[in-house]
N, C-alpha and C positions, 0 to 999 in steps of 0.2 A: 739814551736819547733824552733830550729835554724839549719841552714845549714852552714857548715864551709867549705870554699874553700881554698885548700892548694896545690899549685904546688910542685911537688917532682922531684928529679933528675932522678929517674927511678922507675920501677914497684916494684922492690925488697924493696926499702926504703919506698914506699907508703904502701906496704903490711905489713911491720914490724910495722909501725906507727899504721895502722888500727888494726892489731891483738892485739897489746899491749893495745890500748884504749878499745877495745871490752872486753878483759880479765879483765881489771880494771873497767868495767861497767861504763865508762865515756861516751860512745856512744852506740846507739842502732843499727847503720848500717853504713857501709862504702862502697863507690863505687869508683872504679878506672877507669878513662878514660885513656886508655893505651898510647896515643900519642898526644901531643899538641906541637905546635911550639910557642916559646916565644921570643919576641923581647924586649930588655930593655937596660937601661944604667947601667953599672957597672964599677966603678973606672974610670970614664971619657971616657969610650969607649962604643959604641953601640954594643951590643951582640945579638946573636941568639943562642938558644939551643932547644933541643928536651927534653920535660919533660912529666911526667904523672900528671894527675889532680886527687887529692884525695878529695872526697866530704864526709863529715861526717854529720850524723844526730844525734841530741841530744835534750833533753829538760831539761837540768840542770838549776838550779837557778843561778842567777848572780855570787854569790861567788864561786860556783863550776865550773862555766863556765870560770872564770878567772884562776882557777887551771888547767882546761883542756888546755887552751891556753899556759900556762906555761909549761905543760907537753909536748905538741906538740913541743914547742921550744927546750926542752931538747932532744927529740927523733929525731928531724929533722937534716939532715946533713948540711944544708946551714948555713952560718954565719948570714944571714938576711932572714929568711923564711917569706913568705907571709902567714899569717893566718887571713883570712878575714871572719867575721861572717855576714851572710845575714839573715835578719829577714824574717819570713814566715808569710804571711798575712792570710793564711787559710790552713787547713789540714782536711782531712776526719776523723771523730771521731774514727772509728775502727783502723786506722793507728796510730793516736795519742795515743790511749790506748795501742796498741802494743809497741810503742816506749817507753812510760813511764814504762810499765811493764818490758821491756828489761833492764832498768837501775836499777832495784831493786836487 
């Protein structure tokens, strides 16, 4: 299983990305944390913004995972979106099976 961390500009864009990827069977689950504060450098200036955090769960093989990342890049409104894949060290077997079945 992989967990993909994606900050989004707002809940609407996070929901659109999640719904599209679910319909395309690229992910088994998406979660949206409605409000996070982000601080970062952009074009030489220190910025602060309010964002949503989109978490995606998938178990795609490496080649399909690369396609998923490319698809998120297409769907995301940012010029430079953060699409960070986090490895999962362990997962309970029933959830793993459910996730794999969701991608069929």
